[in-house]
N, CA, C and O atoms as CSV, one atom per row, in Angstrom:
chain,resi,resn,atom,element,x,y,z
A,1,MET,N,N,109.224,46.162,102.298
A,1,MET,CA,C,110.391,45.979,101.452
A,1,MET,C,C,111.514,45.385,102.308
A,1,MET,O,O,111.809,45.899,103.387
A,2,PRO,N,N,112.132,44.318,101.835
A,2,PRO,CA,C,113.256,43.728,102.570
A,2,PRO,C,C,114.417,44.722,102.704
A,2,PRO,O,O,114.631,45.577,101.845
A,3,VAL,N,N,115.146,44.584,103.792
A,3,VAL,CA,C,116.257,45.499,104.072
A,3,VAL,C,C,117.287,45.496,102.942
A,3,VAL,O,O,117.746,46.557,102.520
A,4,ALA,N,N,117.650,44.315,102.453
A,4,ALA,CA,C,118.665,44.235,101.397
A,4,ALA,C,C,118.213,44.980,100.142
A,4,ALA,O,O,119.023,45.639,99.490
A,5,GLU,N,N,116.941,44.882,99.802
A,5,GLU,CA,C,116.419,45.586,98.631
A,5,GLU,C,C,116.427,47.099,98.864
A,5,GLU,O,O,116.796,47.873,97.980
A,6,HIS,N,N,116.017,47.503,100.057
A,6,HIS,CA,C,116.010,48.928,100.397
A,6,HIS,C,C,117.420,49.511,100.322
A,6,HIS,O,O,117.627,50.569,99.727
A,7,LEU,N,N,118.384,48.825,100.922
A,7,LEU,CA,C,119.765,49.314,100.899
A,7,LEU,C,C,120.335,49.316,99.484
A,7,LEU,O,O,121.119,50.197,99.132
A,8,GLY,N,N,119.947,48.343,98.680
A,8,GLY,CA,C,120.401,48.308,97.293
A,8,GLY,C,C,119.901,49.512,96.510
A,8,GLY,O,O,120.654,50.113,95.743
A,9,GLU,N,N,118.635,49.867,96.699
A,9,GLU,CA,C,118.081,51.043,96.028
A,9,GLU,C,C,118.732,52.327,96.535
A,9,GLU,O,O,119.036,53.228,95.754
A,10,PHE,N,N,118.941,52.401,97.840
A,10,PHE,CA,C,119.574,53.580,98.436
A,10,PHE,C,C,120.991,53.753,97.899
A,10,PHE,O,O,121.391,54.855,97.524
A,11,THR,N,N,121.742,52.664,97.866
A,11,THR,CA,C,123.116,52.699,97.370
A,11,THR,C,C,123.160,53.080,95.897
A,11,THR,O,O,124.042,53.830,95.480
A,12,ALA,N,N,122.226,52.577,95.108
A,12,ALA,CA,C,122.175,52.919,93.689
A,12,ALA,C,C,121.916,54.417,93.511
A,12,ALA,O,O,122.489,55.047,92.623
A,13,GLY,N,N,121.059,54.979,94.351
A,13,GLY,CA,C,120.788,56.415,94.287
A,13,GLY,C,C,122.012,57.240,94.630
A,13,GLY,O,O,122.297,58.238,93.968
A,14,LEU,N,N,122.737,56.832,95.659
A,14,LEU,CA,C,123.966,57.545,96.026
A,14,LEU,C,C,125.009,57.450,94.915
A,14,LEU,O,O,125.677,58.432,94.595
A,15,ASP,N,N,125.141,56.268,94.338
A,15,ASP,CA,C,126.107,56.074,93.265
A,15,ASP,C,C,125.764,56.955,92.064
A,15,ASP,O,O,126.650,57.573,91.473
A,16,ALA,N,N,124.496,57.014,91.708
A,16,ALA,CA,C,124.074,57.849,90.577
A,16,ALA,C,C,124.365,59.321,90.853
A,16,ALA,O,O,124.785,60.054,89.958
A,17,THR,N,N,124.142,59.748,92.093
A,17,THR,CA,C,124.403,61.139,92.458
A,17,THR,C,C,125.884,61.466,92.339
A,17,THR,O,O,126.245,62.508,91.790
A,18,TRP,N,N,126.748,60.588,92.847
A,18,TRP,CA,C,128.190,60.820,92.760
A,18,TRP,C,C,128.664,60.829,91.313
A,18,TRP,O,O,129.517,61.635,90.942
A,19,ARG,N,N,128.115,59.939,90.498
A,19,ARG,CA,C,128.509,59.900,89.083
A,19,ARG,C,C,128.091,61.182,88.370
A,19,ARG,O,O,128.849,61.724,87.566
A,20,GLN,N,N,126.889,61.664,88.663
A,20,GLN,CA,C,126.410,62.910,88.057
A,20,GLN,C,C,127.288,64.083,88.485
A,20,GLN,O,O,127.648,64.929,87.667
A,21,MET,N,N,127.627,64.126,89.765
A,21,MET,CA,C,128.463,65.204,90.271
A,21,MET,C,C,129.842,65.166,89.605
A,21,MET,O,O,130.371,66.207,89.214
A,22,ALA,N,N,130.418,63.978,89.478
A,22,ALA,CA,C,131.731,63.848,88.850
A,22,ALA,C,C,131.685,64.311,87.396
A,22,ALA,O,O,132.617,64.963,86.926
A,23,ALA,N,N,130.623,63.983,86.690
A,23,ALA,CA,C,130.483,64.407,85.296
A,23,ALA,C,C,130.371,65.925,85.209
A,23,ALA,O,O,130.975,66.542,84.332
A,24,ARG,N,N,129.610,66.525,86.104
A,24,ARG,CA,C,129.463,67.983,86.097
A,24,ARG,C,C,130.780,68.676,86.433
A,24,ARG,O,O,131.111,69.712,85.858
A,25,MET,N,N,131.522,68.097,87.364
A,25,MET,CA,C,132.815,68.675,87.722
A,25,MET,C,C,133.766,68.586,86.529
A,25,MET,O,O,134.498,69.533,86.241
A,26,GLU,N,N,133.752,67.456,85.846
A,26,GLU,CA,C,134.617,67.281,84.680
A,26,GLU,C,C,134.258,68.289,83.590
A,26,GLU,O,O,135.143,68.843,82.938
A,27,ASP,N,N,132.965,68.525,83.394
A,27,ASP,CA,C,132.526,69.495,82.383
A,27,ASP,C,C,132.959,70.917,82.726
A,27,ASP,O,O,133.214,71.716,81.825
A,28,SER,N,N,133.044,71.242,84.004
A,28,SER,CA,C,133.364,72.596,84.416
A,28,SER,C,C,134.865,72.871,84.504
A,28,SER,O,O,135.274,74.028,84.596
A,29,TYR,N,N,135.678,71.837,84.478
A,29,TYR,CA,C,137.122,71.995,84.591
A,29,TYR,C,C,137.646,72.734,83.377
A,29,TYR,O,O,137.117,72.478,82.296
A,30,PRO,N,N,138.604,73.603,83.432
A,30,PRO,CA,C,139.361,74.068,84.586
A,30,PRO,C,C,138.789,75.329,85.227
A,30,PRO,O,O,139.442,75.944,86.071
A,31,ALA,N,N,137.595,75.716,84.843
A,31,ALA,CA,C,137.030,76.969,85.343
A,31,ALA,C,C,136.485,76.868,86.763
A,31,ALA,O,O,136.072,77.876,87.336
A,32,ALA,N,N,136.479,75.675,87.335
A,32,ALA,CA,C,135.896,75.513,88.667
A,32,ALA,C,C,136.968,75.108,89.676
A,32,ALA,O,O,137.900,74.370,89.356
A,33,LYS,N,N,136.815,75.595,90.870
A,33,LYS,CA,C,137.662,75.181,91.984
A,33,LYS,C,C,136.830,74.217,92.825
A,33,LYS,O,O,135.767,74.587,93.321
A,34,VAL,N,N,137.305,72.993,92.986
A,34,VAL,CA,C,136.574,71.966,93.719
A,34,VAL,C,C,137.313,71.668,95.007
A,34,VAL,O,O,138.540,71.578,95.025
A,35,GLU,N,N,136.560,71.516,96.084
A,35,GLU,CA,C,137.169,71.294,97.382
A,35,GLU,C,C,136.297,70.348,98.203
A,35,GLU,O,O,135.080,70.519,98.273
A,36,VAL,N,N,136.929,69.346,98.825
A,36,VAL,CA,C,136.243,68.470,99.762
A,36,VAL,C,C,136.754,68.823,101.148
A,36,VAL,O,O,137.953,68.731,101.411
A,37,VAL,N,N,135.862,69.222,102.027
A,37,VAL,CA,C,136.234,69.637,103.380
A,37,VAL,C,C,135.663,68.632,104.361
A,37,VAL,O,O,134.450,68.421,104.401
A,38,VAL,N,N,136.530,68.008,105.158
A,38,VAL,CA,C,136.081,67.109,106.215
A,38,VAL,C,C,135.900,67.953,107.465
A,38,VAL,O,O,136.839,68.597,107.932
A,39,LEU,N,N,134.703,67.944,107.995
A,39,LEU,CA,C,134.391,68.787,109.141
A,39,LEU,C,C,135.100,68.295,110.397
A,39,LEU,O,O,135.344,67.098,110.547
A,40,ALA,N,N,135.426,69.206,111.288
A,40,ALA,CA,C,136.195,68.899,112.493
A,40,ALA,C,C,135.474,67.936,113.417
A,40,ALA,O,O,136.124,67.207,114.165
A,41,ASP,N,N,134.133,67.912,113.385
A,41,ASP,CA,C,133.395,67.016,114.287
A,41,ASP,C,C,133.499,65.560,113.851
A,41,ASP,O,O,133.030,64.666,114.557
A,42,GLY,N,N,134.107,65.316,112.699
A,42,GLY,CA,C,134.364,63.959,112.235
A,42,GLY,C,C,133.172,63.339,111.530
A,42,GLY,O,O,132.017,63.616,111.854
A,43,GLY,N,N,133.481,62.503,110.568
A,43,GLY,CA,C,132.456,61.731,109.916
A,43,GLY,C,C,131.802,62.371,108.711
A,43,GLY,O,O,131.452,61.667,107.764
A,44,ARG,N,N,131.628,63.663,108.714
A,44,ARG,CA,C,130.937,64.308,107.594
A,44,ARG,C,C,131.922,65.092,106.749
A,44,ARG,O,O,132.927,65.610,107.235
A,45,ALA,N,N,131.600,65.161,105.481
A,45,ALA,CA,C,132.414,65.937,104.555
A,45,ALA,C,C,131.500,66.854,103.762
A,45,ALA,O,O,130.327,66.551,103.544
A,46,ARG,N,N,132.047,67.960,103.343
A,46,ARG,CA,C,131.299,68.912,102.534
A,46,ARG,C,C,132.058,69.105,101.227
A,46,ARG,O,O,133.262,69.359,101.227
A,47,LEU,N,N,131.351,68.985,100.133
A,47,LEU,CA,C,131.938,69.228,98.820
A,47,LEU,C,C,131.447,70.580,98.340
A,47,LEU,O,O,130.246,70.854,98.347
A,48,SER,N,N,132.371,71.416,97.928
A,48,SER,CA,C,131.966,72.715,97.403
A,48,SER,C,C,132.774,73.014,96.154
A,48,SER,O,O,133.919,72.585,96.010
A,49,TRP,N,N,132.156,73.751,95.266
A,49,TRP,CA,C,132.878,74.196,94.090
A,49,TRP,C,C,132.460,75.593,93.740
A,49,TRP,O,O,131.330,76.014,93.988
A,50,VAL,N,N,133.414,76.316,93.146
A,50,VAL,CA,C,133.188,77.691,92.748
A,50,VAL,C,C,133.515,77.791,91.271
A,50,VAL,O,O,134.626,77.463,90.853
A,51,PHE,N,N,132.558,78.242,90.482
A,51,PHE,CA,C,132.790,78.390,89.050
A,51,PHE,C,C,133.436,79.732,88.767
A,51,PHE,O,O,133.138,80.736,89.415
A,52,GLY,N,N,134.309,79.730,87.804
A,52,GLY,CA,C,134.975,80.962,87.419
A,52,GLY,C,C,136.103,81.354,88.345
A,52,GLY,O,O,136.521,82.512,88.349
A,53,ALA,N,N,136.612,80.409,89.139
A,53,ALA,CA,C,137.686,80.722,90.080
A,53,ALA,C,C,138.997,80.888,89.367
A,53,ALA,O,O,140.017,81.155,90.003
C-alpha cells in the first residue's frame, strides 16, 4: 500500500474517532465533566470524562 493511501486511511480513522467522541460528549452534556490533560512529559494529551459530575 502506498504511503499516501495508508496515511489517508489512518487519518480518516482518527477523524471518525474524534467525531464520535464529540457526539458522545454532546449527548452527555451537562451531566458530564470533560477534561483534556496535557501530560508534563510533553506531546501527549489525555481526555477524560466523568458522567454524573
